[in-house]
C-alpha positions as CSV (number, residue, x, y, z in Angstrom):
1,M,53.1,102.7,108.3
2,L,53.4,98.3,109.8
3,D,54.7,95.8,108.0
4,A,52.7,93.0,106.6
5,P,53.5,89.8,108.7
6,M,56.5,87.0,107.8
7,K,53.8,83.8,106.0
8,R,56.4,80.8,105.8
9,P,57.3,78.6,103.8
10,C,55.0,76.7,102.7
11,I,56.9,72.2,102.8
12,C,54.9,70.0,100.5
13,R,54.1,67.2,103.2
14,P,54.5,64.0,100.1
15,S,51.2,63.3,100.3
16,T,50.3,66.6,99.7
17,C,52.7,66.9,96.8
18,A,52.1,63.4,95.2
19,T,48.3,64.8,94.7
20,F,49.9,68.5,93.1
21,T,52.2,66.3,90.6
22,D,49.8,63.7,89.8
23,Q,47.6,67.9,88.8
24,L,50.8,69.5,86.9
25,N,50.3,66.2,83.7
26,L,53.8,67.1,83.1
27,N,56.0,65.4,80.3
28,A,59.2,63.2,81.7
29,D,61.8,65.7,81.8
30,H,59.7,68.0,83.4
31,E,58.8,65.4,86.1
32,A,62.6,64.8,86.1
33,Q,62.9,68.1,86.1
34,W,60.1,68.3,89.3
35,Q,61.5,65.1,91.8
36,T,64.9,66.9,91.8
37,A,62.6,69.6,92.2
38,L,61.5,68.7,95.6
39,F,64.9,66.2,96.6
40,A,66.3,69.1,96.5
41,M,62.9,71.5,99.2
42,R,63.6,68.3,101.6
43,E,67.5,68.1,101.8
44,S,67.6,72.9,102.1
45,H,64.6,72.2,104.9
46,A,66.2,69.3,106.5
47,E,69.4,71.3,106.8
48,A,67.8,74.9,108.2
49,Q,66.4,72.3,110.6
50,M,69.2,71.2,111.5
51,H,71.6,74.7,111.2
52,A,68.0,75.9,114.1
53,A,69.0,73.1,116.3
54,E,72.9,73.2,116.2
55,L,71.9,77.6,116.9
56,Q,69.6,76.7,120.2
57,Q,71.9,74.3,121.3
58,N,73.9,76.9,121.0
59,T,72.6,79.2,122.6
60,Q,71.7,77.6,125.5
61,A,75.9,76.6,126.2
62,M,76.5,80.0,125.8
63,L,73.2,80.6,128.4
64,Q,75.0,78.5,131.1
65,K,77.7,79.9,130.9
66,P,79.0,83.7,132.8
67,I,78.7,86.8,131.6
68,L,82.0,88.4,131.2
69,D,82.9,91.7,133.0
70,L,84.4,93.7,129.5
71,S,85.3,96.2,131.4
72,A,87.3,94.7,134.8
73,I,89.0,92.5,131.8
74,H,90.5,95.8,129.6
75,A,91.1,97.7,133.0
76,A,93.6,94.0,134.1
77,H,94.8,94.4,130.9
78,L,96.0,98.2,131.2
79,K,96.9,97.1,135.3
80,T,99.5,94.3,133.0
81,E,101.0,96.8,130.3
82,Q,101.4,99.0,133.3
83,N,103.4,97.1,135.4
84,N,104.9,95.3,132.4
85,S,106.4,98.8,131.4
86,Q,107.1,99.6,134.7
87,L,108.8,96.2,134.6
88,S,110.1,97.1,131.5
89,E,111.8,100.4,132.6
90,S,113.4,99.6,135.8
91,F,115.0,96.8,134.7
92,A,116.1,99.0,131.8
93,K,118.1,101.6,134.6
94,T,120.2,98.8,136.5
């Protein structure tokens, strides 16, 4: 079964929102709630864009760094532990 393509959320442009708001015929209380919801949506969208930009910058920075060879790091760690244990044994004997 194929997944349905994901739809991007519709971001309301100010001109479109004004036209849409006029068509709703809201009372004053509902108009205030509508404006609060629009403000929250715009703030959320701006924050999401900011986080996406930060993520992209972090990804680019990580791509500039050399890739760590975890096997070599582990081998060096084991060798260091082995050397430390040998030094501890030699000090214990003296």
